C-alpha positions, -999 to 999 in steps of 0.1 A, spaced: 467 -367 395 488 -339 407 508 -314 386 545 -318 384 566 -298 409 581 -266 398 619 -261 398 633 -236 422 627 -199 410 608 -212 380 577 -193 368 545 -211 359 541 -216 321 520 -188 303 488 -197 286 487 -188 249 462 -162 239 431 -173 221 434 -167 183 407 -151 164 395 -184 149 362 -171 137 376 -143 116 401 -165 100 374 -190 90 353 -161 77 381 -148 55 388 -183 42 352 -188 32 352 -154 14 384 -163 -4 370 -197 -16 338 -181 -28 357 -155 -47 379 -181 -63 348 -202 -72 331 -171 -88 362 -162 -108 365 -198 -120 329 -197 -131 331 -164 -149 364 -172 -165 345 -195 -188 319 -169 -198 317 -137 -219 303 -105 -207 276 -86 -226 291 -69 -257 293 -31 -256 264 -12 -273 267 -3 -309 256 28 -328 241 11 -358 228 -23 -345 211 -38 -315 203 -74 -303 172 -90 -316 163 -106 -283 167 -97 -246 203 -102 -235 218 -119 -204 246 -107 -181 269 -135 -191 272 -160 -220 290 -194 -221 315 -202 -247 298 -210 -280 266 -190 -273 256 -164 -298 238 -131 -300 219 -122 -332 218 -85 -341 196 -63 -363 201 -28 -377 186 1 -357 161 25 -372 177 46 -399 202 20 -408 202 -7 -435 220 -41 -437 250 -44 -459 256 -78 -474 277 -100 -468 284 -88 -432 275 -113 -404 250 -101 -378 258 -128 -353 284 -126 -326 298 -157 -309 314 -161 -275 349 -174 -282 371 -196 -258 393 -166 -251 361 -149 -236 357 -124 -264 330 -119 -290 336 -125 -327 329 -107 -349 324 -75 -328 316 -47 -353 286 -28 -366 300 -23 -401 272 -45 -413 247 -16 -409 250 18 -427 230 50 -425 202 54 -450 212 79 -477 193 107 -493 189 108 -531 221 118 -549 222 156 -557 231 168 -592 253 198 -596 234 228 -608 242 245 -641 269 271 -635 274 259 -600 287 232 -577 274 211 -547 297 204 -517 290 177 -490 299 196 -458 300 163 -438 314 141 -466 282 120 -469 246 122 -482 232 100 -454 208 114 -429 224 140 -407 246 152 -436 245 187 -452 249 198 -488 259 234 -498 254 249 -532 275 276 -547 275 293 -581 302 305 -605 314 341 -605 286 362 -621 258 339 -609 239 337 -576 220 309 -558 182 309 -562 167 288 -534 181 273 -502 219 273 -504 223 245 -477 201 214 -476 199 189 -447 194 152 -451 167 142 -426 152 108 -415 115 103 -419 103 69 -410 124 43 -428 136 68 -455 158 98 -458 149 130 -476 164 164 -483 146 192 -465 140 212 -496 143 212 -534 178 218 -548 185 254 -559 197 267 -592 220 294 -604 210 326 -623 230 354 -638 237 384 -616 220 417 -627 217 450 -609 191 477 -612 204 513 -618 223 527 -588 207 555 -567 205 590 -579 222 617 -558 215 653 -550 236 679 -569 252 651 -589 248 624 -615 264 592 -628 273 577 -662 250 554 -682 218 568 -668 199 554 -698 206 518 -689 179 500 -670 197 468 -661 234 464 -654 253 431 -658 278 417 -634 309 439 -629 295 468 -650 304 501 -634 292 537 -632 311 569 -623 295 597 -602 303 634 -605 290 666 -590 271 693 -608 288 727 -614 278 752 -588 276 789 -595 296 811 -571 330 808 -555 323 776 -536 321 743 -556 306 709 -547 329 683 -534 323 645 -541 323 627 -507 327 590 -510 336 565 -538 332 580 -573 330 545 -590 305 518 -582 301 484 -599 276 456 -598 290 431 -573 260 409 -566 223 404 -574 209 440 -571 239 449 -550 264 476 -558 300 477 -545 294 506 -520 270 533 -510 266 562 -535 286 593 -528 272 627 -520 279 662 -534 281 691 -510 300 722 -502 330 716 -479 347 747 -467 371 746 -437 379 778 -418 412 796 -423 436 780 -399 452 804 -374 483 793 -354 495 816 -328 533 819 -327 534 799 -359 525 800 -396 514 779 -425 539 767 -452 538 780 -478 509 801 -465 494 813 -498 460 796 -498 429 816 -488 402 789 -492 403 753 -482 379 727 -497 375 689 -492 408 669 -486 431 700 -489 460 698 -465 479 724 -445 514 722 -430 525 743 -400 557 754 -384 564 773 -352 584 805 -348 619 805 -333 618 799 -296 586 778 -297 579 741 -302 549 724 -317 524 705 -296 504 683 -320 505 673 -357 522 696 -381 498 685 -409 460 687 -409 434 678 -435 400 694 -443 374 666 -438 338 662 -451 324 680 -420 343 712 -428 366 707 -399 404 702 -396 415 667 -388 435 663 -366 429 695 -347 452 725 -353 483 722 -332 497 748 -307 531 765 -305 544 766 -270 573 787 -258 606 771 -249 627 742 -261 609 710 -271 610 687 -241 627 654 -244 613 623 -228 631 618 -195 647 585 -187 626 567 -162 645 557 -130 648 520 -123 615 504 -111 630 495 -78 634 532 -69 596 534 -67 579 526 -34 567 491 -31 591 475 -56 620 453 -44 656 460 -52 669 434 -76 701 430 -56 681 424 -25 660 399 -44 690 379 -55 704 379 -19 670 368 -6 668 340 -32 703 328 -21 693 330 15 661 311 8 681 283 -9 704 280 22 674 278 45 657 252 24 688 231 23 693 234 61 657 223 67 661 194 44 693 182 61 678 186 95 647 166 85 668 138 71 689 136 103 658 136 124 642 107 105 675 87 108 676 93 146 640 83 150 646 51 130 676 42 151 657 47 184 629 25 171 654 -2 160 672 -1 194 638 -4 212 628 -34 191 661 -51 198 657 -44 235 622 -60 236 635 -90 216 663 -96 242 638 -93 270 615 -118 255 644 -143 250 655 -139 286 620 -146 299 617 -177 277 649 -190 293 
């Protein structure tokens, strides 16, 4: 049988390209397998999440069918609380019910009684293992023993890591004695809480007297603890202050002992560089150092020029102009980019229309 004759100027019919039948079949098989797997799993429950207080009694499976159950037990260190249910059931909506570990609670340590003249505070709000208890005493008492106890787990029971402390009254031994001085109530061997003593220096023969350096009054603030270190008695004598081109006011004193102050002023035509008041400190020195009187008028702080006058700093006006210029450049770039994208899209569209017309003409 011969092929039919071709019309004048007619082109032979084109053969269709072979389709990728294999790949389409492969994708179809994968899609069907995925749908089958989803339909299978949609009727099952996944393994419930792990719990802090309980665990399954038996080995678990990856998936459970509707109606299947998992029985739980409390972990070590936890006890069962009646009447909570320890069985979870796979529901038709593919969730577990109930799903909570409230049926198990941490094992608790024995209850702690508040000490006499004191209190106990649960730092973590519980007396179960892992919790802490802090003991404090009333004012005038102190803690004897461990002030913080920890509830620890040992086997199947919880215990405090030590015996509870108790509170005792605060007493102080006599405060230290000092050289060249004494304190009141030297005949008392034990001082109660808040009882105080006052220190004083012994009289010294001669022109220079002892000065009391430190706190003169100390009180019993804690068990065998005084409020501060004891003072000391020693001779403090600062040298006569000499200020060139200046003078002291009023300028009558000849000797200067501990904590005495001196005020200075400069002569006319001079200005003071430093503090006009100094104090004689415990080391027989003036604090702060004696000032100086310098010749000339007192200088005033010059007004600093604007920061942009310094090298390396931009002029604020130039900065504003630069910011405006940058804004115009950014806007121009954005507009140019948009126009370019539109032009490219039009070219592609015209090209596609041209190819479409060519294909139609060939088909005819």
